[in-house]
All heavy atoms as TSV, in Angstrom:
chain	resi	resn	atom	element	x	y	z
A	1	MET	N	N	106.441	91.771	99.647
A	1	MET	CA	C	106.691	90.533	98.942
A	1	MET	C	C	106.206	89.335	99.749
A	1	MET	O	O	105.622	88.420	99.186
A	1	MET	CB	C	108.187	90.380	98.664
A	1	MET	CG	C	108.728	91.209	97.529
A	1	MET	SD	S	107.936	90.876	95.964
A	1	MET	CE	C	108.544	89.280	95.603
A	2	LYS	N	N	106.471	89.358	101.054
A	2	LYS	CA	C	106.050	88.235	101.888
A	2	LYS	C	C	104.532	88.136	101.943
A	2	LYS	O	O	103.982	87.042	101.931
A	2	LYS	CB	C	106.628	88.369	103.296
A	2	LYS	CG	C	108.107	88.136	103.344
A	2	LYS	CD	C	108.628	88.231	104.756
A	2	LYS	CE	C	110.131	88.046	104.780
A	2	LYS	NZ	N	110.680	88.087	106.120
A	3	ILE	N	N	103.869	89.276	101.982
A	3	ILE	CA	C	102.399	89.276	102.041
A	3	ILE	C	C	101.828	88.724	100.736
A	3	ILE	O	O	100.917	87.891	100.754
A	3	ILE	CB	C	101.871	90.697	102.323
A	3	ILE	CG1	C	102.259	91.124	103.730
A	3	ILE	CG2	C	100.364	90.758	102.151
A	3	ILE	CD1	C	101.967	92.568	104.043
A	4	LEU	N	N	102.360	89.171	99.602
A	4	LEU	CA	C	101.889	88.654	98.315
A	4	LEU	C	C	102.186	87.164	98.174
A	4	LEU	O	O	101.374	86.410	97.638
A	4	LEU	CB	C	102.539	89.411	97.160
A	4	LEU	CG	C	101.871	90.720	96.756
A	4	LEU	CD1	C	102.681	91.401	95.667
A	4	LEU	CD2	C	100.459	90.500	96.299
A	5	GLY	N	N	103.320	86.727	98.650
A	5	GLY	CA	C	103.648	85.303	98.616
A	5	GLY	C	C	102.686	84.488	99.459
A	5	GLY	O	O	102.218	83.428	99.050
A	6	PHE	N	N	102.368	84.997	100.644
A	6	PHE	CA	C	101.421	84.306	101.524
A	6	PHE	C	C	100.033	84.253	100.897
A	6	PHE	O	O	99.381	83.208	100.903
A	6	PHE	CB	C	101.369	85.017	102.894
A	6	PHE	CG	C	100.407	84.389	103.844
A	6	PHE	CD1	C	100.715	83.187	104.467
A	6	PHE	CD2	C	99.190	84.988	104.121
A	6	PHE	CE1	C	99.826	82.601	105.353
A	6	PHE	CE2	C	98.291	84.410	104.994
A	6	PHE	CZ	C	98.611	83.213	105.619
A	7	ILE	N	N	99.601	85.369	100.311
A	7	ILE	CA	C	98.292	85.402	99.648
A	7	ILE	C	C	98.264	84.417	98.480
A	7	ILE	O	O	97.272	83.723	98.273
A	7	ILE	CB	C	97.955	86.834	99.194
A	7	ILE	CG1	C	97.687	87.729	100.408
A	7	ILE	CG2	C	96.753	86.853	98.262
A	7	ILE	CD1	C	97.547	89.200	100.082
A	8	SER	N	N	99.354	84.336	97.739
A	8	SER	CA	C	99.429	83.394	96.619
A	8	SER	C	C	99.278	81.956	97.097
A	8	SER	O	O	98.528	81.167	96.510
A	8	SER	CB	C	100.760	83.536	95.883
A	8	SER	OG	O	100.868	84.805	95.299
A	9	VAL	N	N	99.979	81.609	98.161
A	9	VAL	CA	C	99.904	80.247	98.688
A	9	VAL	C	C	98.491	79.934	99.187
A	9	VAL	O	O	97.951	78.857	98.923
A	9	VAL	CB	C	100.946	80.045	99.812
A	9	VAL	CG1	C	100.720	78.739	100.552
A	9	VAL	CG2	C	102.347	80.083	99.241
A	10	VAL	N	N	97.879	80.877	99.877
A	10	VAL	CA	C	96.520	80.664	100.384
A	10	VAL	C	C	95.533	80.505	99.225
A	10	VAL	O	O	94.671	79.613	99.247
A	10	VAL	CB	C	96.098	81.821	101.320
A	10	VAL	CG1	C	94.623	81.764	101.644
A	10	VAL	CG2	C	96.913	81.781	102.600
A	11	LEU	N	N	95.654	81.339	98.210
A	11	LEU	CA	C	94.747	81.233	97.069
A	11	LEU	C	C	94.935	79.924	96.299
A	11	LEU	O	O	93.961	79.316	95.854
A	11	LEU	CB	C	94.939	82.424	96.125
A	11	LEU	CG	C	94.323	83.740	96.588
A	11	LEU	CD1	C	94.717	84.873	95.645
A	11	LEU	CD2	C	92.819	83.629	96.674
A	12	ILE	N	N	96.180	79.481	96.158
A	12	ILE	CA	C	96.427	78.201	95.495
A	12	ILE	C	C	95.808	77.061	96.294
A	12	ILE	O	O	95.166	76.164	95.734
A	12	ILE	CB	C	97.935	77.973	95.283
A	12	ILE	CG1	C	98.465	78.935	94.223
A	12	ILE	CG2	C	98.227	76.525	94.877
A	12	ILE	CD1	C	99.971	78.956	94.102
A	13	ALA	N	N	95.968	77.092	97.608
A	13	ALA	CA	C	95.376	76.053	98.458
A	13	ALA	C	C	93.855	76.074	98.356
A	13	ALA	O	O	93.214	75.012	98.274
A	13	ALA	CB	C	95.818	76.246	99.908
A	14	CYS	N	N	93.261	77.255	98.332
A	14	CYS	CA	C	91.804	77.359	98.217
A	14	CYS	C	C	91.313	76.852	96.862
A	14	CYS	O	O	90.286	76.173	96.793
A	14	CYS	CB	C	91.358	78.807	98.423
A	14	CYS	SG	S	91.522	79.383	100.110
A	15	ALA	N	N	92.043	77.167	95.797
A	15	ALA	CA	C	91.649	76.696	94.470
A	15	ALA	C	C	91.741	75.170	94.395
A	15	ALA	O	O	90.864	74.514	93.818
A	15	ALA	CB	C	92.527	77.338	93.395
A	16	LEU	N	N	92.792	74.596	94.976
A	16	LEU	CA	C	92.914	73.136	95.007
A	16	LEU	C	C	91.797	72.503	95.820
A	16	LEU	O	O	91.195	71.510	95.399
A	16	LEU	CB	C	94.267	72.735	95.587
A	16	LEU	CG	C	95.451	72.858	94.658
A	16	LEU	CD1	C	96.744	72.619	95.421
A	16	LEU	CD2	C	95.335	71.869	93.534
A	17	LEU	N	N	91.511	73.064	96.972
A	17	LEU	CA	C	90.443	72.545	97.820
A	17	LEU	C	C	89.099	72.629	97.110
A	17	LEU	O	O	88.312	71.672	97.131
A	17	LEU	CB	C	90.396	73.316	99.147
A	17	LEU	CG	C	89.356	72.872	100.153
A	17	LEU	CD1	C	89.653	71.458	100.618
A	17	LEU	CD2	C	89.340	73.822	101.330
A	18	CYS	N	N	88.849	73.733	96.451
A	18	CYS	CA	C	87.597	73.911	95.708
A	18	CYS	C	C	87.509	72.901	94.568
A	18	CYS	O	O	86.449	72.310	94.336
A	18	CYS	CB	C	87.519	75.338	95.172
A	18	CYS	SG	S	85.970	75.743	94.360
A	19	GLY	N	N	88.603	72.673	93.860
A	19	GLY	CA	C	88.617	71.697	92.776
A	19	GLY	C	C	88.367	70.287	93.271
A	19	GLY	O	O	87.592	69.528	92.681
A	20	PHE	N	N	89.001	69.907	94.384
A	20	PHE	CA	C	88.766	68.584	94.955
A	20	PHE	C	C	87.329	68.441	95.441
A	20	PHE	O	O	86.720	67.384	95.328
A	20	PHE	CB	C	89.739	68.294	96.095
A	20	PHE	CG	C	91.148	68.039	95.635
A	20	PHE	CD1	C	92.215	68.563	96.334
A	20	PHE	CD2	C	91.420	67.283	94.507
A	20	PHE	CE1	C	93.518	68.337	95.932
A	20	PHE	CE2	C	92.712	67.050	94.085
A	20	PHE	CZ	C	93.764	67.575	94.801
A	21	TRP	N	N	86.777	69.519	96.005
A	21	TRP	CA	C	85.383	69.493	96.464
A	21	TRP	C	C	84.434	69.283	95.282
A	21	TRP	O	O	83.501	68.487	95.357
A	21	TRP	CB	C	85.044	70.791	97.187
A	21	TRP	CG	C	83.644	70.829	97.703
A	21	TRP	CD1	C	82.554	71.323	97.068
A	21	TRP	CD2	C	83.188	70.327	98.946
A	21	TRP	NE1	N	81.445	71.170	97.846
A	21	TRP	CE2	C	81.806	70.567	99.009
A	21	TRP	CE3	C	83.824	69.711	100.030
A	21	TRP	CZ2	C	81.046	70.194	100.105
A	21	TRP	CZ3	C	83.063	69.350	101.116
A	21	TRP	CH2	C	81.693	69.590	101.150
A	22	MET	N	N	84.694	69.996	94.185
A	22	MET	CA	C	83.846	69.851	93.005
A	22	MET	C	C	83.948	68.445	92.421
A	22	MET	O	O	82.967	67.897	91.929
A	22	MET	CB	C	84.242	70.876	91.940
A	22	MET	CG	C	83.807	72.280	92.262
A	22	MET	SD	S	84.388	73.492	91.060
A	22	MET	CE	C	83.636	72.906	89.569
A	23	LYS	N	N	85.130	67.842	92.490
A	23	LYS	CA	C	85.309	66.498	91.945
A	23	LYS	C	C	84.604	65.457	92.808
A	23	LYS	O	O	84.015	64.514	92.293
A	23	LYS	CB	C	86.800	66.174	91.849
A	23	LYS	CG	C	87.079	64.862	91.181
A	23	LYS	CD	C	88.563	64.624	91.012
A	23	LYS	CE	C	88.778	63.283	90.319
A	23	LYS	NZ	N	90.180	63.017	90.109
A	24	SER	N	N	84.638	65.641	94.125
A	24	SER	CA	C	84.034	64.651	95.009
A	24	SER	C	C	82.523	64.786	95.099
A	24	SER	O	O	81.829	63.819	95.391
A	24	SER	CB	C	84.639	64.748	96.412
A	24	SER	OG	O	84.236	65.950	97.039
A	25	LYS	N	N	81.987	65.968	94.867
A	25	LYS	CA	C	80.552	66.206	94.927
A	25	LYS	C	C	80.100	66.876	93.631
A	25	LYS	O	O	79.964	68.090	93.572
A	25	LYS	CB	C	80.208	67.076	96.122
A	25	LYS	CG	C	80.674	66.488	97.435
A	25	LYS	CD	C	79.926	67.080	98.580
A	25	LYS	CE	C	80.464	66.553	99.882
A	25	LYS	NZ	N	79.916	65.343	100.316
A	26	PRO	N	N	79.852	66.071	92.593
A	26	PRO	CA	C	79.539	66.653	91.280
A	26	PRO	C	C	78.170	67.332	91.198
A	26	PRO	O	O	77.907	68.045	90.253
A	26	PRO	CB	C	79.613	65.456	90.330
A	26	PRO	CG	C	79.467	64.258	91.178
A	26	PRO	CD	C	79.937	64.632	92.551
A	27	ASP	N	N	77.292	67.131	92.169
A	27	ASP	CA	C	75.963	67.744	92.123
A	27	ASP	C	C	76.011	69.185	92.614
A	27	ASP	O	O	76.561	69.480	93.668
A	27	ASP	CB	C	74.977	66.963	92.997
A	27	ASP	CG	C	74.812	65.535	92.512
A	27	ASP	OD1	O	75.068	65.298	91.320
A	27	ASP	OD2	O	74.443	64.666	93.319
A	28	GLY	N	N	75.421	70.089	91.854
A	28	GLY	CA	C	75.278	71.489	92.275
A	28	GLY	C	C	76.579	72.254	92.368
A	28	GLY	O	O	76.752	73.076	93.250
A	29	ASN	N	N	77.507	72.002	91.463
A	29	ASN	CA	C	78.782	72.718	91.497
A	29	ASN	C	C	78.608	74.170	91.074
A	29	ASN	O	O	77.840	74.478	90.184
A	29	ASN	CB	C	79.781	72.057	90.552
A	29	ASN	CG	C	80.244	70.727	91.076
A	29	ASN	OD1	O	80.277	70.515	92.278
A	29	ASN	ND2	N	80.599	69.833	90.187
A	30	ASP	N	N	79.347	75.032	91.726
A	30	ASP	CA	C	79.365	76.438	91.324
A	30	ASP	C	C	80.641	76.677	90.533
A	30	ASP	O	O	81.667	77.074	91.076
A	30	ASP	CB	C	79.303	77.338	92.557
A	30	ASP	CG	C	79.108	78.786	92.191
A	30	ASP	OD1	O	78.901	79.077	90.992
A	30	ASP	OD2	O	79.158	79.631	93.095
A	31	VAL	N	N	80.572	76.409	89.257
A	31	VAL	CA	C	81.745	76.499	88.387
A	31	VAL	C	C	82.226	77.940	88.271
A	31	VAL	O	O	83.432	78.196	88.195
A	31	VAL	CB	C	81.419	75.906	86.991
A	31	VAL	CG1	C	82.586	76.067	86.047
A	31	VAL	CG2	C	81.024	74.451	87.122
A	32	HIS	N	N	81.320	78.891	88.306
A	32	HIS	CA	C	81.708	80.301	88.164
A	32	HIS	C	C	82.570	80.750	89.346
A	32	HIS	O	O	83.525	81.498	89.166
A	32	HIS	CB	C	80.467	81.182	88.045
A	32	HIS	CG	C	79.657	80.869	86.823
A	32	HIS	ND1	N	80.111	81.127	85.544
A	32	HIS	CD2	C	78.437	80.310	86.680
A	32	HIS	CE1	C	79.215	80.742	84.672
A	32	HIS	NE2	N	78.178	80.232	85.328
A	33	PHE	N	N	82.235	80.292	90.549
A	33	PHE	CA	C	83.051	80.646	91.721
A	33	PHE	C	C	84.445	80.055	91.583
A	33	PHE	O	O	85.438	80.729	91.838
A	33	PHE	CB	C	82.389	80.143	93.012
A	33	PHE	CG	C	83.257	80.322	94.217
A	33	PHE	CD1	C	83.453	81.577	94.763
A	33	PHE	CD2	C	83.890	79.240	94.799
A	33	PHE	CE1	C	84.266	81.757	95.868
A	33	PHE	CE2	C	84.702	79.399	95.903
A	33	PHE	CZ	C	84.885	80.655	96.440
A	34	HIS	N	N	84.532	78.794	91.161
A	34	HIS	CA	C	85.832	78.155	91.019
A	34	HIS	C	C	86.655	78.831	89.924
A	34	HIS	O	O	87.864	79.019	90.076
A	34	HIS	CB	C	85.663	76.667	90.702
A	34	HIS	CG	C	86.959	75.926	90.633
A	34	HIS	ND1	N	87.711	75.662	91.751
A	34	HIS	CD2	C	87.652	75.424	89.582
A	34	HIS	CE1	C	88.809	75.019	91.388
A	34	HIS	NE2	N	88.799	74.867	90.076
A	35	ALA	N	N	86.010	79.206	88.843
A	35	ALA	CA	C	86.715	79.895	87.759
A	35	ALA	C	C	87.236	81.251	88.232
A	35	ALA	O	O	88.386	81.621	87.945
A	35	ALA	CB	C	85.802	80.064	86.558
A	36	ALA	N	N	86.422	81.993	88.960
A	36	ALA	CA	C	86.853	83.299	89.473
A	36	ALA	C	C	88.000	83.142	90.463
A	36	ALA	O	O	88.973	83.922	90.446
A	36	ALA	CB	C	85.675	84.015	90.127
A	37	LEU	N	N	87.913	82.127	91.324
A	37	LEU	CA	C	88.978	81.874	92.290
A	37	LEU	C	C	90.277	81.507	91.577
A	37	LEU	O	O	91.351	81.990	91.940
A	37	LEU	CB	C	88.561	80.762	93.253
A	37	LEU	CG	C	89.554	80.362	94.335
A	37	LEU	CD1	C	89.810	81.530	95.272
A	37	LEU	CD2	C	89.027	79.174	95.115
A	38	SER	N	N	90.192	80.688	90.554
A	38	SER	CA	C	91.383	80.288	89.806
A	38	SER	C	C	92.008	81.470	89.067
A	38	SER	O	O	93.229	81.617	89.052
A	38	SER	CB	C	91.032	79.188	88.815
A	38	SER	OG	O	90.580	78.049	89.500
A	39	ILE	N	N	91.192	82.310	88.470
A	39	ILE	CA	C	91.711	83.484	87.766
A	39	ILE	C	C	92.375	84.450	88.742
A	39	ILE	O	O	93.462	84.975	88.470
A	39	ILE	CB	C	90.585	84.171	86.971
A	39	ILE	CG1	C	90.172	83.288	85.803
A	39	ILE	CG2	C	91.025	85.550	86.473
A	39	ILE	CD1	C	88.913	83.734	85.107
A	40	ALA	N	N	91.752	84.661	89.889
A	40	ALA	CA	C	92.347	85.534	90.908
A	40	ALA	C	C	93.672	84.964	91.391
A	40	ALA	O	O	94.651	85.703	91.588
A	40	ALA	CB	C	91.387	85.715	92.076
A	41	THR	N	N	93.726	83.647	91.569
A	41	THR	CA	C	94.965	82.996	91.998
A	41	THR	C	C	96.071	83.199	90.980
A	41	THR	O	O	97.202	83.551	91.334
A	41	THR	CB	C	94.723	81.491	92.219
A	41	THR	OG1	O	93.698	81.321	93.202
A	41	THR	CG2	C	95.981	80.790	92.673
A	42	LEU	N	N	95.760	82.984	89.713
A	42	LEU	CA	C	96.766	83.177	88.672
A	42	LEU	C	C	97.259	84.618	88.609
A	42	LEU	O	O	98.467	84.863	88.483
A	42	LEU	CB	C	96.205	82.762	87.313
A	42	LEU	CG	C	96.074	81.265	87.086
A	42	LEU	CD1	C	95.342	81.002	85.777
A	42	LEU	CD2	C	97.437	80.620	87.060
A	43	LEU	N	N	96.355	85.565	88.702
A	43	LEU	CA	C	96.760	86.971	88.645
A	43	LEU	C	C	97.675	87.340	89.806
A	43	LEU	O	O	98.706	87.999	89.610
A	43	LEU	CB	C	95.525	87.874	88.630
A	43	LEU	CG	C	94.701	87.843	87.344
A	43	LEU	CD1	C	93.450	88.704	87.509
A	43	LEU	CD2	C	95.528	88.322	86.171
A	44	VAL	N	N	97.308	86.935	91.017
A	44	VAL	CA	C	98.142	87.257	92.179
A	44	VAL	C	C	99.498	86.569	92.074
A	44	VAL	O	O	100.531	87.168	92.389
A	44	VAL	CB	C	97.416	86.873	93.493
A	44	VAL	CG1	C	98.336	86.981	94.692
A	44	VAL	CG2	C	96.205	87.765	93.706
A	45	CYS	N	N	99.526	85.335	91.597
A	45	CYS	CA	C	100.800	84.625	91.434
A	45	CYS	C	C	101.681	85.299	90.388
A	45	CYS	O	O	102.888	85.444	90.589
A	45	CYS	CB	C	100.551	83.171	91.069
A	45	CYS	SG	S	99.911	82.189	92.433
A	46	PHE	N	N	101.077	85.713	89.266
A	46	PHE	CA	C	101.848	86.409	88.239
A	46	PHE	C	C	102.413	87.732	88.768
A	46	PHE	O	O	103.564	88.065	88.512
A	46	PHE	CB	C	101.014	86.662	86.993
A	46	PHE	CG	C	100.857	85.462	86.116
A	46	PHE	CD1	C	99.656	85.231	85.472
A	46	PHE	CD2	C	101.882	84.560	85.927
A	46	PHE	CE1	C	99.489	84.126	84.656
A	46	PHE	CE2	C	101.745	83.452	85.120
A	46	PHE	CZ	C	100.538	83.235	84.479
A	47	VAL	N	N	101.619	88.473	89.505
A	47	VAL	CA	C	102.095	89.734	90.088
A	47	VAL	C	C	103.251	89.459	91.041
A	47	VAL	O	O	104.273	90.161	91.031
A	47	VAL	CB	C	100.944	90.487	90.795
A	47	VAL	CG1	C	101.463	91.621	91.639
A	47	VAL	CG2	C	99.946	90.997	89.770
A	48	THR	N	N	103.116	88.442	91.873
A	48	THR	CA	C	104.175	88.100	92.815
A	48	THR	C	C	105.458	87.713	92.085
A	48	THR	O	O	106.545	88.164	92.444
A	48	THR	CB	C	103.725	86.937	93.724
A	48	THR	OG1	O	102.500	87.294	94.372
A	48	THR	CG2	C	104.770	86.608	94.765
A	49	ILE	N	N	105.334	86.897	91.051
A	49	ILE	CA	C	106.514	86.466	90.297
A	49	ILE	C	C	107.169	87.639	89.590
A	49	ILE	O	O	108.404	87.785	89.621
A	49	ILE	CB	C	106.134	85.359	89.290
A	49	ILE	CG1	C	105.764	84.080	90.034
A	49	ILE	CG2	C	107.252	85.103	88.297
A	49	ILE	CD1	C	105.104	83.036	89.179
A	50	ILE	N	N	106.383	88.492	88.977
A	50	ILE	CA	C	106.938	89.654	88.273
A	50	ILE	C	C	107.631	90.605	89.253
A	50	ILE	O	O	108.731	91.083	88.983
A	50	ILE	CB	C	105.843	90.378	87.468
A	50	ILE	CG1	C	105.417	89.492	86.286
A	50	ILE	CG2	C	106.316	91.735	86.977
A	50	ILE	CD1	C	104.180	89.971	85.577
A	51	LEU	N	N	107.005	90.859	90.387
A	51	LEU	CA	C	107.635	91.726	91.381
A	51	LEU	C	C	108.935	91.115	91.903
A	51	LEU	O	O	109.911	91.817	92.147
A	51	LEU	CB	C	106.681	92.007	92.545
A	51	LEU	CG	C	105.546	92.966	92.230
A	51	LEU	CD1	C	104.614	93.077	93.435
A	51	LEU	CD2	C	106.076	94.340	91.856
A	52	TYR	N	N	108.946	89.810	92.080
A	52	TYR	CA	C	110.165	89.138	92.530
A	52	TYR	C	C	111.266	89.254	91.483
A	52	TYR	O	O	112.416	89.504	91.818
A	52	TYR	CB	C	109.871	87.659	92.829
A	52	TYR	CG	C	111.070	86.914	93.337
A	52	TYR	CD1	C	111.545	87.124	94.613
A	52	TYR	CD2	C	111.735	86.011	92.520
A	52	TYR	CE1	C	112.659	86.449	95.081
A	52	TYR	CE2	C	112.843	85.326	92.967
A	52	TYR	CZ	C	113.301	85.548	94.265
A	52	TYR	OH	O	114.392	84.883	94.713
A	53	MET	N	N	110.917	89.116	90.213
A	53	MET	CA	C	111.904	89.213	89.148
A	53	MET	C	C	112.455	90.635	89.037
A	53	MET	O	O	113.638	90.836	88.776
A	53	MET	CB	C	111.305	88.768	87.822
A	53	MET	CG	C	111.059	87.284	87.762
A	53	MET	SD	S	110.112	86.762	86.319
A	53	MET	CE	C	111.150	87.298	84.993
A	54	VAL	N	N	111.595	91.621	89.208
A	54	VAL	CA	C	112.045	93.016	89.116
A	54	VAL	C	C	112.921	93.380	90.303
A	54	VAL	O	O	113.892	94.121	90.160
A	54	VAL	CB	C	110.811	93.950	89.026
A	54	VAL	CG1	C	111.207	95.391	89.178
A	54	VAL	CG2	C	110.092	93.732	87.709
A	55	LYS	N	N	112.604	92.826	91.471
A	55	LYS	CA	C	113.364	93.137	92.680
A	55	LYS	C	C	114.798	92.618	92.586
A	55	LYS	O	O	115.727	93.247	93.055
A	55	LYS	CB	C	112.684	92.532	93.909
A	55	LYS	CG	C	113.299	92.910	95.209
A	55	LYS	CD	C	112.530	92.347	96.376
A	55	LYS	CE	C	113.187	92.728	97.668
A	55	LYS	NZ	N	112.516	92.132	98.813
A	56	ILE	N	N	114.995	91.475	91.945
A	56	ILE	CA	C	116.333	90.895	91.809
A	56	ILE	C	C	117.016	91.583	90.675
A	56	ILE	O	O	117.839	92.236	90.534
A	56	ILE	CB	C	116.260	89.384	91.527
A	56	ILE	CG1	C	115.706	88.688	92.745
A	56	ILE	CG2	C	117.620	88.835	91.183
A	56	ILE	CD1	C	115.528	87.199	92.564
């Protein structure tokens, strides 16, 4: 649980950083990378939340 929680926090921070980077430098954005990172973040967060709910 702690590992999944840590991975979730890191992925959320990376998605935020990537989003801020894309906003500050609109030229040559790699939207597909940001979309994949965001989807991976959501999936890991959902898994973490579901596992936490089942554990309690």
